[in-house]
N, C-alpha and C positions, 0 to 999 in steps of 0.2 A: 317208158323209157326203154332207152336204143339199147340192143346185145353189146353187153361190154361194158356198160354202164353200169354206175352202181351208187347211191346216194353218199353223200357227205359224213364221215363221221366226225363229230367235234368234240372235243376235248376242253377240258381246263387248260389253260394256256402254263398257269401257273399251280403249285396246290403246297396250301397252309401246311406245313409242320410242325406237328405239335411231339416235344420229345414226351416221355413214358410219362414224367413227370405232368405235363402239363394236360395231358390225357384225363392222369388223374381226376385232377381238379375240374376238368370240364365234364368229366364223369359224374355219376351222382349228385344230381341236383346241383352242380357246381359248387359242392364245399369241401371246403379247406380250412377248416378253424374261418380265420377273419381275411384269409385271402379266395374270393369269390369271383369266379369270372363269370359272365351271362355272354351265349353264344344264342344268335338267331340269323334266321335267313329267309328268303325271300324274290320269286324270281321277279325281276325286273330289269329293263333294260336288253330284254334277250335274253338272259343270263339269270344262275343264281346272285346274290348278292350274300353274301355272310358278314355279319358284325361278331366281334368279340370284344368284351372290357370288360373292367370289374364297377362301373356304372350302370347301373339297372336302365338310364334312359338314352342308353347310347344308340341302340338299335332303332328305336323311334326317332330319333332327331337324324339318324343319316337314311334310314327308308323316307322320310319324310320328303328331306332335300333332294334326293335325288330321282324321286316321284316327281318333286317340280321341275327338275331339268327337264328329265324324261318327255315331261309334255309340251318342254317347248321346241328340242332336237331331234326325236325319233319320229322317222320319215314315213311310221308304220300306225303313228297315232293320226287319226284325220285332221283335227283343229290343231295341232301342232304349226306352232308357228313354221320348221323346216318346211310339211308337209304342203303347206298353205303357196306357200314359195314357188317349191316343186310345179305346183299346180298350175298356180297361175305366171307365174316366171318373175312376179313383183310383189312386195309385200312390205309394208313396215313391222318392222320386228323390236323387241325390247332391248337394252343395252347391252343382259346375256346375249343373247342368239347374235350382236351385232358383234360381240366382242371374240368371240369362238370363230365366227367367219371369217374377222381379219387376222387370227391369231392362224387359223388353215391358209390363209393368201398368205403371210409371212413363211411357213415352212414350205410352201410352192416356191415361195422366192430363190428360199435357198438351195433347194434339193433341184432347184433349175425345170422342177415341172415335173419330179418324180412324184411330191407328194402332193396328191390334186383330192379334193372332197366332190369334184364334180364327175368322177365315175359312175356317176348313179343309175347314167346309161347302160354302161358298160355292165354295171354286176346285174342290170335289167337282163341285158341279151344276151348272157352266158348264165344265167337261171340263178344266182346267188341270191338275190331278192327275195324272190319267193321259195328258194329252194326245189325250184323244180330245173334242175340242173342243165344242160346242152351244149354241145359245141360247136357256136354260130360259123357260117362260112366268112372268107375273107371280105365276101363281097356285103356280107352284114356288118359285119366289123367295118370297115369303110364306110360306111352312110352311119355310123355313129359316132366316128370320130371327132365330127364337126363341133359337137356338142362338148366336146373332152377341151378343159382347159380355163385355169380360174382367172384367168387375164380375162372371162367374158363376164366375171360378176362385177355390178356396178354397184360401188357402195354411196349413196346420202345422207350423211352424217347429219346435216339441218333437221332431214324428219326422219331421221333410222330407215330410211328405203333401200331394199336389197332388191334389185334387180339384176334378171338374165339378160345378155347379148342377143341368145340367139332360142327361139322358142323352143320346146323341148329337153331344154336342160335341166339337171337334175343334181339335186346335189346329196352327199349320203357321208354323215358325220361318223362312219362306224370308227375311226381310227384312230377318232380324238374326242369324240363325248364321253367315254367311259370317265375318261382320267378328268376331263373338267367338271365333272357331277362328283366325284371325290374330292376334287380338289373343296368344291362347295361343300359337300360334307363335310370335311376335315374343319371348316371356317365356321360352319356352324356350332361342331365340337366343341373348338376351342371358342366361341362367345359364350357356352353354356356353360365354361369349367373345366371340361372334361378333358384330362392330361395323357390315359393312357389308350389306347383304342387301334384294333385291325379291323379293316375292311377290304375285305376281298371279294372284288366283281369280277365274276368271271374271269380271272386270275391277273387284275389289275388289281393292285393291292397297295395301300399305304398303311402305314406302321406309325401309331402316332405315338410318341413317347415310349414307354419300354413295358416290359412286363415285370410288375413288382421286383423292379430294377436291374433286369436278364435283357436284353435286346428281344425282340421277335426274332422267329427263327421261322424261312423262307425257303421250300426248297424246290429246287429247278428240275422241271421235269422234261427226259431224253426223247427228243423229237421222235424219234420209234420206234419206242416202247414204254411201256409202264415203269421204267427204272428211274432213281432218282438222279441226279446228275452232280448236284452239290446243292448246299447249305449257305443260307446269306443270315447275316445276321443283320437287321433294321432300326434303328431311332430315327423317325421323324424322316422318314423321306417315302419316296414310291418305286415301287418295281412294278415291270411291265413287260410280256412278251410276245413279238409277234414272229408266227411259226405256217410252214404250207401243213402242217398237220393239226391244222385247230377245224377250218373247213373246206374242205378239197372234194372232188370227184374224179376217177379214174378210167379214161377210156384207152382201149386197147395199149393196158399197162406204163400210162402215161398219166400222173397227176395230176392235175386242174386246181389251184388252192384261190382263195378269195384277195386275193393280194394283186391289184393290178399295178402295169406299170402304163403308168396313163399315158406313154407316149407311142407304144406298140398298138393295145385293145389287148394285149392279151394277160394273163397272170405273170408276173414278175419271176422270171429267169435266172437269176441272180448270181446262182449259184450256194447261195446263203438259203438253209431250212428255218434255222432258229437266231433270233434277236432277241437278248432281255436286256434291256435296261435299268439304270438304276440312277434317280435323279433326285434332285429337291420337293419336286412337285408332280402327279400325277397327267397332267396334261403335257406337260415334256416327256415324259417318259413314254409316254402312250405314242405322241407324233413320230418320237424319235426312234422308237421302234420297229414301225411299218417305213419309215424314212430309209433305214437302214435295209432295211429288208430287200424295199424296192434298189437302191444305188448300189447293193452290194460292201463288201470288205472293205474294199480300199475307199473308195469313195466316203461309205460308213463312217468313218474314222474318222476321215477330212472332217464330216461333218460335226462328228461328237467334240472339236476343239471347239467348235464356238459358245459350246455348254461346258462352264470351269465345273469340275468337282461332278460331272457326270459320268459312269462306269458303262461299259456293255460288254456281254456275252454272245460272239457272232459263231453260231455254227453252220458250217458249208456244208454240203454234200460231200465233197473229196474228206472232210474229217471222219466219214462211216466208214467201221463200225465205230463208235462212238463207248471207250470205256467207264465202268461204272465202279 
């Protein structure tokens, strides 16, 4: 590692907040007469996935479904559909993988290319894929830029074929896959008659139903320290945050975060340091939080108008220091 460089510190984007009463319910074998909550966590999709529900079967349902989606979409699993596509440049995929790739392209169009899953080669170049961070040269970045652009992804619906126009292209679904996985898990919960459950996938949260008649409470973290900025009361909605404090490295006092501006080849530098989005589904919340982070506050708020009922909390560098 070069002088002046340090490894990134990875933090949860959103902290699931439990009131004192809820902590008592969760503790001591989750017993409070008839009001029981079952809580279980597991490492999946590169993060801790936590499930809290009054239904004992909820964690197994969620973990099974997220595991299934991860095996389709993770670039780190050698035989996943995304990994095979990245390796060969053309591959037949499932309807679900085709769906999320097409949804990603929709966001690419709506953001005029600022949301782009083809940033995989940039993440590799900067060392974010393998957590081996480096500051590439302008020449190295310029050499990679021809590989970037969702317009270079070709879809053939008749045989579910996806292929790249240029050899060496790679997709990375880190800005949308967890949201999609949560939506799939929630669908499975509903199919099994479960009406109350909170899923927290490394800060991507979906709150199904309520908690014994009360909304689930989510706390938003200060992007520059461990303080909590705001509490959200959520029922049947998703919450997602993108920020420059999740994965980053610092060289010469400059922070380089893992969210890229695909137009420049550099980490996004819009002045935004954190975006929290509340939406009706996790895929939308996930993709929008990344999109707004790259677009900046002004353009991000314009984008948000295309999604009625969706809200965003945007924090810019100029807002510092943040009051708690």
